[in-house]
C-alpha positions in Angstrom: 95.8 130.9 130.5 98.6 129.9 128.2 101.0 130.5 130.8 99.4 128.2 133.3 99.0 125.7 130.8 103.0 125.7 130.2 103.6 125.5 134.0 101.1 122.4 133.9 103.3 121.0 131.4 106.5 121.6 133.1 105.1 120.4 136.3 104.2 116.9 134.7 107.7 116.7 133.1 109.3 117.4 136.4 107.2 114.7 137.8 107.9 112.2 135.0 110.7 109.6 135.4 114.0 110.9 135.2 114.9 111.0 131.4 117.7 108.5 131.4 116.5 106.4 134.4 116.5 102.7 134.1 118.0 102.5 130.5 118.8 98.9 129.9 122.1 99.5 128.3 120.8 98.0 124.9 122.8 100.1 122.7 126.1 99.9 120.7 128.8 102.4 120.1 131.2 103.2 117.6 133.7 106.2 118.0 135.8 108.0 115.6 139.3 109.5 115.8 141.5 111.8 113.7 145.3 110.9 113.3 147.5 112.6 115.8 149.9 115.3 114.1 152.4 115.3 117.1 153.4 113.1 120.2 151.5 114.9 122.4 148.2 114.5 120.3 149.1 110.8 119.8 149.5 110.4 123.5 145.8 112.2 123.9 144.5 110.0 121.3 145.7 106.6 122.9 144.4 107.8 126.2 141.0 108.3 124.6 141.3 104.8 123.0 142.1 103.4 126.4 139.1 105.0 128.1 136.6 103.7 125.4 138.0 100.5 125.2 136.1 99.0 128.0 132.7 99.9 126.6 133.5 97.3 123.8 132.8 99.4 120.8 131.6 98.0 117.5 134.4 99.5 115.9 136.6 102.7 116.2 137.4 104.7 112.8 140.4 106.8 111.9 140.1 109.6 109.4 142.3 110.3 106.4 143.3 113.3 104.5 144.7 113.6 101.0 148.7 113.5 101.1 151.4 111.2 102.2 152.0 112.0 105.8 148.3 112.0 107.0 147.9 108.8 105.2 150.9 107.3 107.0 149.5 108.7 110.4 146.3 107.0 109.7 147.7 103.7 108.8 150.0 103.8 111.8 147.1 104.6 114.2 144.7 102.1 112.7 147.4 99.6 113.0 148.4 100.3 116.5 144.7 100.2 117.6 144.3 96.6 116.1 147.6 95.3 117.3 147.6 96.8 120.9 144.2 97.9 121.8 142.8 94.8 120.0 139.8 97.0 118.9 138.1 96.4 115.5 139.4 99.5 113.6 138.1 101.2 110.4 140.3 103.3 108.4 139.0 106.1 106.2 139.9 106.2 102.4 139.0 108.8 100.0 139.2 109.4 96.2 141.1 112.6 96.5 144.4 113.0 94.9 144.7 109.2 94.3 144.9 107.1 91.3 143.1 103.7 91.5 146.8 101.9 91.6 147.5 104.4 94.6 144.3 103.3 96.4 144.9 99.7 95.7 148.2 100.0 97.2 147.0 101.6 100.3 144.2 99.1 100.7 146.5 96.4 100.4 148.7 97.8 103.2 145.6 98.0 105.3 144.7 94.5 104.8 148.2 93.3 105.6 147.8 95.3 109.0 144.7 93.6 110.0 142.1 96.2 108.7 139.0 94.5 107.4 136.8 97.8 107.7 137.0 100.7 105.3 135.0 104.0 105.5 135.0 104.7 101.9 134.3 108.4 101.0 134.7 110.5 97.9 136.2 113.2 99.9 136.5 116.9 99.5 138.7 119.5 97.6 141.1 121.1 100.0 139.6 124.6 99.7 136.1 125.2 101.4 133.6 125.3 98.5 136.0 124.1 95.9 134.1 121.8 93.3 135.5 118.1 93.6 137.8 117.2 90.6 138.5 113.4 90.4 142.1 112.2 89.5 142.5 111.6 86.1 143.4 107.8 86.9 141.2 107.5 89.9 137.8 107.2 91.2 135.0 109.6 90.3 132.6 108.9 93.3 132.3 107.0 96.6 130.2 104.4 94.9 133.0 103.6 92.2 135.5 103.6 95.0 133.4 101.2 97.2 133.0 98.7 93.9 136.8 98.9 93.3 137.5 98.1 97.2 135.4 95.1 96.6 137.7 93.9 94.0 140.7 94.2 96.1 139.6 92.4 99.3 136.6 91.4 101.0 136.4 94.6 103.0 133.5 95.3 105.3 132.6 99.0 103.9 130.9 101.9 105.5 129.8 104.9 103.6 128.7 108.4 104.3 125.1 109.6 104.5 123.6 113.2 104.8 120.5 113.6 106.7 120.4 117.5 105.7 122.1 116.9 102.2 125.5 117.1 100.9 126.2 120.5 99.9 127.4 119.3 96.3 124.0 117.5 95.7 121.4 118.8 93.2 118.4 118.0 95.7 117.7 115.6 98.5 116.4 113.0 96.3 119.6 112.8 94.2 121.4 112.8 97.4 119.6 109.7 98.6 119.9 108.0 95.2 123.7 108.5 95.5 123.6 106.8 98.9 121.6 103.9 97.5 124.4 103.7 94.6 127.1 103.4 97.4 125.1 100.7 99.1 124.4 98.9 96.0 128.0 98.7 95.2 128.8 96.8 98.2 128.8 98.8 101.5 127.2 97.4 104.5 126.0 100.5 106.4 126.0 104.3 106.3 127.2 106.5 109.0 125.5 109.8 108.9 127.0 113.2 109.3 126.3 115.0 112.5 123.1 117.0 113.1 121.3 118.3 116.0 117.5 117.7 115.9 116.2 114.2 116.4 113.4 115.1 113.8 116.1 115.6 111.1 117.1 111.9 111.5 113.8 110.3 111.7 112.8 112.1 108.6 115.9 110.9 106.9 115.1 107.4 108.1 111.6 107.8 106.6 112.9 108.8 103.1 115.3 106.0 103.0 112.6 103.6 103.7 110.1 105.0 101.0 113.5 104.3 98.6 113.7 101.0 99.6 117.0 101.5 101.5 116.9 99.3 104.7 120.7 99.1 105.4 121.9 100.3 108.7 122.4 103.9 109.2 124.3 105.2 112.1 123.4 108.5 113.7 126.7 110.5 113.7 126.8 112.2 117.2 129.0 115.4 117.6 129.3 116.7 121.2 129.7 120.3 120.7 132.3 122.3 123.0 133.0 125.0 120.5 130.0 126.5 118.8 132.3 128.6 116.5 134.3 125.3 115.5 130.8 123.4 115.1 129.4 126.0 112.7 132.6 125.9 110.3 132.2 122.0 110.7 128.5 122.2 109.5 129.1 124.8 106.8 131.3 122.3 105.0 128.9 119.7 105.2 125.3 121.1 105.1 124.3 120.6 108.7 122.4 123.2 110.5 123.1 124.5 114.0 119.9 125.6 115.8 119.9 129.1 117.2 119.0 128.0 120.6 122.7 126.1 120.8 124.3 129.6 120.9 122.5 130.9 123.8 123.3 127.7 125.6 127.3 128.2 125.0 127.1 132.2 125.6 129.3 133.2 128.2 131.3 130.1 128.3 134.2 130.6 126.4 136.4 131.0 129.6 134.9 128.2 131.5 135.7 125.1 129.9 134.5 122.8 132.6 131.0 124.5 132.2 131.2 124.0 128.7 131.8 120.4 128.8 129.0 119.7 131.2 126.6 121.5 128.7 128.2 119.8 125.7 127.1 116.3 127.2 123.7 117.4 128.4 122.8 118.6 125.1 124.3 115.9 123.1 123.0 113.0 125.8 119.4 114.7 125.3 119.6 114.4 121.6 120.8 110.8 121.9 118.0 109.9 124.5 115.5 111.2 121.8 116.9 109.1 119.3 116.7 106.2 121.5 113.0 106.7 122.1 112.5 106.8 118.4 114.2 103.1 118.3 117.9 104.1 117.4 120.1 101.6 119.4 123.5 102.3 117.2 125.4 105.5 117.7 128.7 106.7 115.9 130.6 109.4 118.0 132.7 112.2 116.5 135.1 112.1 119.6 137.7 114.8 118.3 140.1 112.6 120.2 138.5 113.1 123.4 137.0 110.4 125.5 135.1 111.9 128.3 132.1 113.2 126.5 131.1 110.3 124.6 131.9 108.1 127.4 129.5 110.6 129.6 126.6 110.0 126.9 126.9 106.3 126.5 127.1 105.9 130.4 123.9 108.0 130.4 122.3 105.7 127.9 122.9 102.8 130.0 125.9 101.2 128.6 128.6 100.2 131.1 132.0 98.4 130.6 132.2 94.6 130.1 131.6 92.9 133.4 130.0 95.5 135.4 126.4 95.2 136.5 123.7 96.8 134.5 
């Protein structure tokens, strides 16, 4: 009997309108890149920027690591995106291994380069699981960093949010309290860590509303092509990878094209379910590849400027 009920449900689903049919394209997107480490990676990044530019992103962001060379690459990448691609670009900035004076210098250089948007993060220690230790002359938290940046220039500031709770947080409530402090310090919005279940994000939205937080929170979407790599990312940020995802990618290690198709399908379905729940802004962790993010935006009805919807 149960089996026939399941078949009936499947039959109804198969005869419903296609999941992505007739979406009006009323979404907006932002895209995250990491700074290139070689000329080849720089060319790949620039190709990704050019492919995504026609979608008219709200902004693109470039990540940042502690250490001089990475900081320079972030600065150069952001400056080039603004100057040559003419896309609003946000630069990441962390508290790690930097004094307040050093952060002021970096922030002032960003402002001079035309950067008006900063993603302000506490940052993590270099070793996984190692506790964050503030610089003796630096900022001790992202909330302090936000407040400090606001005294330097009138930056538009985004901060991080953790639907499944930051690993360093004492509990989910304290993590949300920390997010509120960052917003109260002057941040305009939060960008969520990636997650793989729409219910995770919707429950998080409900918790924020219960705390009186009404700032926009952009869901962070990570299209997964490598489950092992995604698991490594997830373990560092408190995200859970559902068991069914392993099964979907099993046997595809030597089939990159098939892996890409599966990745786009899984991520697009997540976005479609978020859309059904009222989400209209999405932030994509691109890993410096445009194809998956572009395909998902296309499925959600987004078209290059000037094209018919």
